[in-house]
Wavefront OBJ file of the C-alpha trace (Angstrom):
o trace
v 15.093 9.834 -26.675
v 18.784 10.608 -26.981
v 21.429 8.564 -25.136
v 22.144 11.606 -22.926
v 18.549 12.140 -21.812
v 17.525 10.807 -18.398
v 15.269 7.723 -18.240
v 11.543 8.361 -18.121
v 10.376 8.773 -14.563
v 6.561 8.926 -14.316
v 5.243 11.645 -12.021
v 4.326 10.522 -8.524
v 0.673 9.979 -7.834
v -0.621 13.160 -6.200
v -1.830 12.644 -2.636
v -5.564 12.906 -2.157
v -6.929 14.726 0.852
v -10.199 13.582 2.421
v -11.635 13.905 5.921
v -8.493 15.749 7.024
v -6.168 12.905 5.991
v -3.575 12.788 3.196
v -3.604 9.559 1.215
v -0.205 8.708 -0.283
v 0.938 5.525 -2.009
v 4.634 5.190 -1.125
v 5.408 1.633 -2.293
v 7.509 0.440 -5.224
v 8.861 -2.885 -6.452
v 11.742 -2.269 -4.015
v 9.185 -2.616 -1.187
v 8.636 -6.330 -1.936
v 9.471 -8.343 1.185
v 8.883 -5.370 3.506
v 6.142 -5.122 6.114
v 3.498 -2.749 4.767
v 0.199 -1.089 5.548
v -2.233 -0.674 2.651
v -5.604 1.103 2.732
v -7.877 0.228 -0.178
v -11.402 0.746 -1.433
v -14.117 -1.825 -0.884
v -16.753 0.546 -2.268
v -16.661 3.947 -3.944
v -14.546 5.778 -6.490
v -12.075 7.335 -4.064
v -11.625 8.596 -0.518
v -13.740 11.691 -1.218
v -16.715 9.638 -2.469
v -19.616 10.079 0.012
v -20.373 6.328 -0.194
v -16.767 5.221 0.288
v -15.929 2.101 2.287
v -12.245 1.379 2.900
v -10.275 -1.215 4.802
v -6.637 -1.776 5.770
v -4.305 -4.729 5.549
v -0.989 -5.221 7.380
v 1.500 -7.790 6.227
v 4.481 -8.473 4.004
v 4.333 -7.278 0.410
v 4.766 -10.257 -1.883
v 3.817 -8.802 -5.286
v 3.712 -5.201 -6.584
v 2.889 -4.768 -10.277
v 1.248 -2.031 -12.329
v -2.158 -3.640 -11.775
v -2.003 -5.676 -8.566
v -0.533 -5.938 -5.080
v -0.397 -9.028 -2.916
v 0.135 -8.997 0.855
v 0.690 -11.973 3.156
v -0.819 -11.368 6.596
v 0.700 -12.667 9.841
v -1.753 -15.603 9.865
v -0.677 -16.607 6.322
v -3.776 -15.285 4.560
v -2.952 -13.804 1.151
v -4.778 -10.599 0.186
v -4.822 -9.537 -3.489
v -5.678 -5.917 -4.197
v -6.222 -4.145 -7.496
v -3.761 -1.235 -7.617
v -6.547 1.081 -8.812
v -8.318 0.488 -5.462
v -5.292 1.402 -3.299
v -5.605 4.869 -1.773
v -2.700 4.776 0.715
v 0.264 2.490 1.246
v 3.588 2.612 3.066
v 6.365 0.494 4.530
v 6.051 0.099 8.299
v 8.545 -1.084 10.938
v 8.844 -4.790 11.762
v 6.572 -6.149 14.465
v 8.018 -5.549 17.931
v 9.498 -8.571 19.665
v 7.233 -9.719 22.463
v 8.798 -10.766 25.732
v 7.655 -14.064 27.168
v 5.046 -13.847 29.891
v 6.229 -14.831 33.349
v 4.500 -17.732 35.060
l 1 2 3 4 5 6 7 8 9 10 11 12 13 14 15 16 17 18 19 20 21 22 23 24 25 26 27 28 29 30 31 32 33 34 35 36 37 38 39 40 41 42 43 44 45 46 47 48 49 50 51 52 53 54 55 56 57 58 59 60 61 62 63 64 65 66 67 68 69 70 71 72 73 74 75 76 77 78 79 80 81 82 83 84 85 86 87 88 89 90 91 92 93 94 95 96 97 98 99 100 101 102 103
């Protein structure tokens, strides 16, 4: 690579489409500390697998590496997910502030 060539930028993971939904992973290392939603596989090879079983986790992204993600849920539970099992992920807005109930 010459000094004038741009740095290598791997192509984005193509979104998968299954059951009318587009599955996109839109997290990076810059997302660490953000509130995120991640959908991942519990069973199956991908969202189009007829035996697929997926689940979601909401929380704050603590770790994002090439092989693993770690999310801390509101109750403090830490969820570790293999990156290969993630089918969709994005940053979501902070939790809304709840007003106190009146007595």
